[in-house]
N, C-alpha and C positions, 0 to 999 in steps of 0.2 A: 484753172489760173495758178501759175508758177506763185511759189513760197517765195516769203523774203529773204531766208536763208540761200534759196535757188539763185538766187537774183543777186545776192552780195556772192555768192561762189561766180555767177559768171562774170560780175566785173572785176574780181581779183583773180581769174582766171591766165590772161596775159601776164602777167607780171609774176603768180606764182611757181608757171610753168615754164620760166624762164631758165636755162640752163639745166642745171642738177635739180630745178624744182621740179623737170618734168619725171624725173626720175622717181621721187617723193610723191607727189603729187596725182599725176596721171602715167602710172606705170604703166598702162595696156595702151597707154593712145590715150586715153579721156577721163576726165576727171573722177577721183575716186567718189563714190558713194555714201549716206548712211548705211555702218553697218561694215563697210571693209577695212580689211586693216591699213593701219597708214603705218611704212616701213622708215623709219629716220634713225638708223644705226648709229652714222656720225654724232646724234645728239648726245648720244648716250656716253662716248668718247668725252665730246667737252665738259658735261655735268661731272665725268669722272676727274678729268682733268682739274677743275676747281676744287672740287674734294680735298684732292690731292696738294696741290698747289697753292689754295687761298683764293681770295678774291684778288690777287695782287696777278692771279694767272690769266686774266683775262688784260692786262698791260705787260706783263714781262713774262708770262710763261706760255702753253700751249696755243690759246686762244690768242693772244697777240701774237705769236709767230705768225703765226697763221694769215691772222687781217694785214700782217708789214708785207707776208709773200703776197700775198692778192693786191694788194696797194702796188707792190713792183712792178705787176704783171699788168695791170688795166694803166699802168700811170697815173698812179694818183697821190697824193701831197703827204698823207698822214707817214709820219716819220716814228722809229723810237722815241726820239725825244718826245713828242708829242705825247707819247702811253705815257713814256716814265714819268714827264710832269705832272699830266691830268690825277686829279683827286675830286672824290664827289663832293656837296657842298650839301649843308643842310641851313634852309632856308626855314625860319618864322613863320608859320599862317598869318593870313590875314584875318581879323579877326572886326565880328562888324553885330549889328542886332539887328534881329530880324522878326518881329511875332512878340516880343517880349523874351527872347533867345538871342542867345550867342552863338553866330555863328564862325567856325573856324575852317577856311577857304584855302585858296591860290587866288590871287589878283591878277593883275597883269594882263593878257588877251584875252584870259578868261570872263574878264567883264563882269564875274558875277557879284562882287561886292557893290558897283556899280548899278548893273540889275534891280537888285535885292531892296536896294534904295528908291527906286520909283517903281516898282514892281506894285500894285496895288492890294487892297485885299479881295479874294475871290471868292471869299464864302459868301451864299446869298444873292451873289448876280445872277442874272438869268443867263443860258447858254451861249445867246449872242452876245451880252455884254462880255462875256468871260471870255470868248473870243478875238471882241477888239481891246480888252483890257492887254490879253499876252500879245499880243501883234504889236501894239503900240509900247511896251517895256522891253520887246525884245528886237525892234528895229535896229538897224544898222549892219548886221552881220554878213558875211559872204563867204564861198570858200570851195575846197576843194575835196570830193571826195577820201576820205583815212580809214583805216584800217586798226584802230585802237581799241583795248582788253581793258574792261575793269571788274576788279574784284572786291568784297566788300567781305568781311568778319567780323562774330562781335565774340567774346567769351563770354562765360556764365557771370564774370565778375563784372561785365560791360566794359570792358578793355575790349576798344574797335580801331581795327585798321583798314584803310581804304585804298589800294594798289590800282593806279591807272599808268599804263602804259604803250608805247604804238610802236608800230613800223612804219608810219605813212602807208603808203602802199606797198612798201618793200621796194628795193631797188632792183630787185632779181641775181643781187651777188651774192653766192655765199661760200662762205668760209670751208677750203678746202679740207674734204674729212671729215668736216664736225656737224653737219649740215645743220648749220646758223646759218640763216637769213638776214640780212645785214638792211640797216632801214634806209627810206630817203627821205630824209626828215631835210637835210640841205636843196632840196629839191621843192619842197612845201612855201610855194612863193607865200602863203599868209603868212609865215610865220619868219617871214626875211623882212623885218617892219627895218632893222638900219645896216649899214656897212657890218659887215661880222670882221669881227677885232680877231686878232691872237689872244685866247684865254679867254673871251668871253666866253657867259650863256648863251643860249639858241631862247628864245623865248617860245611858252608854249600855252596852248589853249587849254590843258587837263586842269582839272580844277575836283580835287577827292576832298569832300566834303565830312565834317562833325557838325551836329546842332546839339546845343546843349541847354535844358532846361535848369530851373533850381534845382531842379534834385538829379542833373547829371544825364547822361546819355539819351536823347531822344529820337536823333535819326544820325544812321552813316551810310553815307550815299557816293556813288561814282556815277560817270559817265562815258562814251565813247561816240564821236562824231564829228570830229573837226570843230567848225563854227557851227555846227547845231550841239554840239553838247552842251552848249549852256543853255540852252531853248529845252531841250530834254532835261537836264539835270534841273532846271528852278520849276517844270511845269510840274514835273512828279513831287517835287519837295513842296511847291505850294498846297498841290492835291492830296498830300498826305497831313499834313502840318496845317491850311490853313482851311482847307476843305473837308477833312477829316477822313477822305477814304483809305480804305485798306490799302498798303503798298502794291499788292500785286493788280489790283482796278485802278492805283494810278498811273501805275507803268503801261498797263494794256489800253488805257482811254487813249481813243486818237487824238494827234499831234496839229499842231499847224506850226511852220515855222516862215518867219519874213523872212526875204534875200531880195534886198534892195527893190525896184518894185512888184515882184513877184513875190505872193502869199500863198505857200505851201501846203496841202491840206490835205490830212488823211482821210480815208470816206470815215463817214460820221460827224466828223468836226459840225457842227451849229451851221447852216444855210443861210439863215437870216445872218446871224455875224458874218459869213464869207460876203453876202449880200449889201451890209452896210460896209467892208473893207472895198470892195468893187465898186461903188458909187464915190468913193474916195479916190479915184482910180487907179486902183492899185489893178494889177491883174493876177487872176486867183489861179493856181494850178494847180486842180485836184487829181492828187494820186488815185489809181486804180484798185491799191491793197494797202496793208501795212507796209514800211518799208525801211530796210536799213539806215537808207540817208537821215530818218527824221532821229539818229543816235539810238545808243545802247543805254540804257540804263539798271544799275544794281543797287538795291537798298534793302537797311536791316532798320525798318522801326520798333517800335514797343508791342505793337498789334500784329509783327510777322514782318517776313522777308520776301522778296520780289526781284524776279530778272526777266532781263528785254528777249521776250518772244522774235521781236526784229533781226536779234540777232542769235536767234538760239540758244538764250540763257537761259541757265538752271539754278532756282535758290532749291537749296538742299538743308534740309534738319537738323538740328545739334544733334549729335550725337550722345545715345543712350547709353548708360552707366550699366556694365555688366560685361 
């Protein structure tokens, strides 16, 4: 049976091998396999330009000029004035309380704060009750596949950083000579919830999250997965903090995700719980294996680090001195 990693590659292949992508990801006519060498020399040029020009180079320097060239070639609407007037914005996190702890996260389309408010205690529930409770709490989201990446790191002093970034599925457009793949976010229907206004910021489902107890950081967590991001993130967070699972066990546990009338379930999800949902009139879609559809979580808690095998994640131990 093919792995979740292989299935993810098959899904992304048509976009990742468009135009310059075929040279990078399929130089011999087929996708690179594990252990084969990825050559992306233009990316070195792009990174060196940022080192020499600073962050402004992305707008007024080498990268910015390449983007404007591509836009002009393809009939795009991005102008030099658009790049010159853009500035990154700093947003304060949304703060809520859950399980007696402070949670700092992102609101909006992520719906994490609202979902935490209706997520019941899971500790002590039967497996069937747990499945039904999770589906009830997560109901209401649906959306396309997306290709998001999440990184989590914590230093010895307890300072944490959770970074979530996304190409969507990628647009199939590459900056000339720089091997930089542009995103497809303006094509993500689930992100376009209102008319696009000049200067406005797009909504996002990404929700890097910190959970703080009375004595400091307890959990740093983030997830990939579009509209499944919320389900994946909170399912794992609840398993760690409410049900007291080790982080890696929480990440690897089979997941369930409701999408409209359909309840998606990985192998190993409690069948009695699924039967109860089916008796309510829900269609049960049983996936044959763990799958990247169910998101990709990375987490660091007090009892360890965890990464998601559904998306080839890896957890690295802290470096040792010496």
